[in-house]
C-alpha positions in Angstrom: 52.4 -19.3 144.2 50.2 -16.7 145.7 51.1 -15.9 149.3 48.3 -16.8 151.7 47.7 -14.3 154.4 44.7 -15.9 156.1 43.8 -19.5 156.7 40.4 -20.5 157.9 40.3 -24.0 159.6 36.9 -25.6 159.7 36.4 -29.0 161.4 33.3 -30.7 160.0 31.3 -33.7 161.3 28.0 -34.5 159.5 27.5 -31.0 158.3 26.0 -31.9 154.9 22.9 -29.8 155.5 24.8 -26.5 156.2 28.2 -26.7 154.6 27.2 -25.0 151.3 25.5 -22.1 153.1 28.5 -21.8 155.5 30.9 -21.6 152.6 28.9 -18.9 150.8 28.7 -16.8 153.9 32.4 -17.3 154.7 33.6 -16.3 151.2 31.2 -13.3 151.2 32.7 -12.2 154.5 36.4 -12.6 153.5 36.4 -11.3 149.9 35.7 -7.6 150.7 38.7 -7.6 153.1 41.0 -7.9 150.1 43.1 -10.5 151.9 44.5 -13.6 150.2 42.9 -16.5 152.0 42.4 -20.3 152.0 39.8 -22.5 153.6 41.0 -25.7 155.2 38.1 -28.1 155.8 38.7 -31.2 157.9 36.1 -33.9 157.6 36.1 -35.8 161.0 34.8 -39.1 159.6 31.3 -37.9 158.7 28.7 -40.5 158.0 26.6 -38.3 155.6 27.6 -36.5 152.4 30.0 -34.0 154.0 33.1 -35.5 152.4 31.5 -35.5 148.9 30.5 -31.8 149.4 34.0 -30.9 150.4 35.5 -32.6 147.4 33.1 -30.7 145.2 34.0 -27.4 146.8 37.7 -28.1 146.4 37.2 -28.9 142.7 35.3 -25.7 142.0 37.2 -23.2 144.3 41.0 -23.2 144.3 41.0 -21.5 147.7 39.5 -24.6 149.3 41.6 -27.5 150.6 40.3 -30.5 152.5 41.3 -33.5 154.5 39.1 -36.4 155.4 39.7 -38.8 158.4 39.3 -42.6 158.2 36.8 -42.4 161.1 35.6 -39.9 163.7 38.6 -39.0 165.8 37.1 -36.0 167.6 37.2 -32.2 167.2 40.5 -31.8 168.9 42.2 -34.0 166.3 40.3 -32.2 163.5 41.6 -28.8 164.7 45.1 -30.2 165.0 45.0 -31.4 161.4 43.6 -28.1 160.2 46.4 -26.2 162.0 48.9 -28.4 160.3 47.3 -27.7 156.9 47.2 -24.0 157.4 49.8 -21.8 155.6 48.5 -18.3 156.4 50.1 -15.7 158.7 46.8 -15.5 160.5 44.8 -18.7 161.2 41.1 -18.6 162.1 39.4 -21.6 163.8 35.7 -21.8 163.5 32.8 -24.3 163.3 30.7 -25.0 160.1 27.3 -24.8 161.8 27.2 -21.0 161.6 27.2 -20.6 165.4 30.5 -18.9 164.7 29.3 -16.0 162.5 31.6 -15.5 159.5 30.7 -11.7 159.4 32.9 -11.4 162.5 36.1 -12.3 160.6 36.9 -8.8 159.3 36.8 -7.5 162.9 39.2 -10.3 164.0 41.6 -9.5 161.1 41.5 -5.9 162.0 42.4 -6.6 165.6 45.2 -8.9 164.4 46.6 -6.1 162.4 46.9 -4.1 165.6 49.5 -6.6 166.8 47.5 -9.2 168.7 48.6 -12.8 168.4 45.2 -14.2 169.6 41.9 -12.7 168.9 39.1 -14.5 170.7 35.4 -14.2 169.9 33.6 -14.9 173.2 29.9 -15.7 172.9 27.3 -14.8 175.5 24.6 -17.3 176.6 21.6 -15.8 174.9 19.0 -18.5 174.1 20.9 -21.2 176.0 19.0 -23.4 178.4 18.9 -22.4 182.0 20.4 -25.6 183.3 23.2 -25.6 180.8 24.0 -22.0 181.6 24.2 -22.7 185.4 26.3 -25.8 184.9 28.7 -24.0 182.5 29.1 -21.1 184.9 29.8 -23.4 187.8 32.3 -25.4 185.7 34.3 -22.3 184.7 34.3 -21.1 188.3 35.8 -24.5 189.2 38.3 -24.3 186.3 39.5 -20.8 187.4 40.0 -22.2 190.9 41.8 -25.4 190.2 43.5 -25.1 186.7 47.0 -23.7 186.2 45.8 -21.7 183.1 43.0 -19.2 182.8 40.0 -20.3 180.7 37.4 -17.6 180.2 33.7 -18.4 180.3 32.3 -18.2 176.7 35.8 -18.3 175.1 35.8 -21.4 172.9 37.6 -22.4 169.7 36.4 -19.5 167.6 39.6 -17.4 167.5 42.3 -16.1 165.3 45.9 -17.2 165.9 49.1 -15.6 164.5 51.6 -17.9 162.8 53.9 -17.9 165.8 50.9 -18.8 168.1 50.0 -21.7 165.7 53.6 -23.0 165.7 53.6 -22.8 169.5 50.4 -24.9 169.6 51.8 -27.4 167.1 55.0 -27.8 169.2 53.0 -29.6 171.9 52.6 -33.2 170.8 50.5 -34.6 173.7 47.7 -37.1 172.9 45.2 -35.8 175.4 44.6 -32.4 174.0 42.4 -29.7 175.5 42.8 -26.8 173.1 41.1 -24.2 175.3 43.9 -24.8 177.8 46.6 -25.0 175.2 45.6 -21.6 173.7 45.8 -20.0 177.2 49.0 -21.8 178.1 51.0 -20.4 175.1 50.3 -16.9 176.1 51.1 -14.0 173.7 49.1 -10.8 173.4 45.4 -11.7 173.4 42.3 -9.6 173.0 38.7 -10.8 173.1 35.3 -9.4 172.3 31.8 -10.7 172.9 29.1 -11.6 170.4 25.5 -12.7 170.6 25.0 -16.4 170.8 23.6 -17.8 167.5 21.6 -21.0 167.0 22.7 -23.7 164.6 21.6 -23.1 161.0 20.7 -26.7 160.5 21.0 -30.1 162.1 21.5 -30.9 165.8 24.4 -30.4 168.2 27.0 -33.2 168.3 27.7 -32.3 171.9 25.4 -34.3 174.2 25.5 -34.3 178.0 27.9 -37.2 178.3 30.3 -35.8 175.8 30.3 -32.4 177.5 30.9 -34.1 180.8 33.9 -36.0 179.5 35.3 -32.9 177.8 34.9 -31.0 181.1 36.8 -33.7 183.0 39.6 -33.7 180.3 39.9 -30.0 180.9 40.2 -30.3 184.6 42.8 -33.1 184.5 44.9 -31.9 181.5 46.4 -28.8 183.1 46.8 -29.5 186.8 47.7 -32.1 189.4 45.5 -30.6 192.1 43.0 -33.5 192.2 45.9 -35.7 193.3 46.8 -33.2 196.0 43.2 -33.0 197.0 43.2 -36.8 197.5 46.3 -36.5 199.7 44.7 -33.7 201.8 41.5 -35.6 202.1 43.3 -38.7 203.3 45.3 -36.7 205.9 42.1 -35.0 207.1 40.3 -38.3 207.5 43.3 -39.8 209.4 43.3 -36.8 211.8 39.6 -37.0 212.2 39.7 -40.7 213.0 42.6 -40.1 215.5 40.6 -37.4 217.2 37.5 -39.6 217.4 39.6 -42.5 218.9 41.0 -40.2 221.6 37.5 -38.9 222.4 36.2 -42.5 222.8 39.1 -43.5 225.0 38.6 -40.3 227.1 34.9 -41.2 227.7 35.8 -44.8 228.6 38.7 -44.1 231.0 37.1 -41.1 232.8 33.4 -41.9 232.8 33.3 -45.6 232.0 30.9 -44.9 229.1 30.7 -47.7 226.6 30.2 -46.2 223.1 28.1 -48.3 220.8 30.0 -48.5 217.5 27.7 -50.4 215.0 26.2 -47.3 213.3 29.5 -45.4 213.5 31.4 -48.4 212.0 28.9 -48.7 209.1 29.0 -45.0 208.3 32.8 -44.9 208.5 33.2 -48.0 206.2 30.8 -46.7 203.6 32.2 -43.1 203.7 35.8 -44.2 203.6 35.1 -46.8 200.9 33.6 -44.1 198.7 36.5 -41.8 199.2 38.9 -44.6 198.4 37.1 -45.4 195.2 37.0 -41.8 194.2 40.7 -41.4 194.9 41.6 -44.5 192.9 39.5 -43.1 190.1 41.5 -39.9 190.1 44.8 -41.7 190.1 43.5 -44.1 187.4 42.6 -41.1 185.2 46.2 -39.8 185.4 47.7 -43.3 184.9 45.4 -43.8 181.9 46.7 -40.5 180.4 50.3 -41.6 180.9 49.5 -44.9 179.2 48.0 -43.2 176.2 51.0 -40.8 175.9 53.5 -43.7 176.1 51.8 -45.5 173.2 52.5 -42.5 170.9 49.7 -43.3 168.5 48.9 -40.7 165.8 46.1 -38.3 166.6 44.3 -39.3 163.5 44.5 -41.3 160.2 43.9 -39.6 156.9 41.5 -41.3 154.5 42.0 -38.9 151.7 43.0 -35.3 151.0 43.3 -33.0 148.0 46.9 -32.3 149.1 49.3 -35.1 150.0 51.1 -33.0 152.5 48.2 -31.0 153.7 47.7 -32.2 157.3 51.4 -33.2 157.8 50.4 -35.8 160.4 53.8 -37.3 160.9 55.4 -40.6 159.7 53.0 -42.8 161.7 49.9 -41.3 160.1 51.4 -41.1 156.6 52.2 -44.8 156.7 48.7 -45.6 157.8 46.9 -43.1 155.5 44.9 -44.6 152.7 45.2 -43.4 149.2 42.3 -41.9 147.3 
């Protein structure tokens, strides 16, 4: 068997319109490097012809391997399956919509040969909407302030990982995965470079506002307990404020005989404290929910079919649930 040096992991979800063009550009970028490579496509339960196209590619190109999920499990699960499939000493993660330009791969491989375990392609925000740019910048500023790991603005999933970095990521079995944080948490020698943002070659983005919001919340909660500490600090601050206000009222009544009307103050206090209590319960509920999901120990995905019975290596629970071709 030919030793594979480079594995390219490509999660796909409804990419029928662009997958052929992507594959052509990817192969054209890798062949001149002279490296032995494989392409690991993961169909994340697509509802169009993506799975059929991947089967066709695997049948015509021996360097192509694919796995298809029984339904849409999300990009995090697709990336995990692709990392499990990979056999190369260098593993590249990239999207199939051509927003991650294949022509950057030779540069990433060159930097890897210089000894870096992670090579991160960091996009700028050229052509992005003003509102989304502002919200993203504010979010990353919040992340840098509150998270226990460093997540750089513009640094996404488009990166190269060495084999030991891949094994480090695969050693973490948690159900609630936030790969940007995991990549930062494992450490190793990392280098990044910027590239100009590229629009999708076809189709529309699968990441709407609600999905981005949920992903952002996952990121904030996955790598720190500071929201819980913030709830504690807020509660203590409110208690001290209420105590000071009570002392002030008693001071006015005892010394000046001033009767303080309390209706408006009472309503404001009840509404404000009620909102804070609900928000605090929500934060606690998020953490409890994550603990609940972890204790169930469900598999990250279920394989519908694959061209290689051991490709995704999802573990016993998934192999028992996987459907045959």
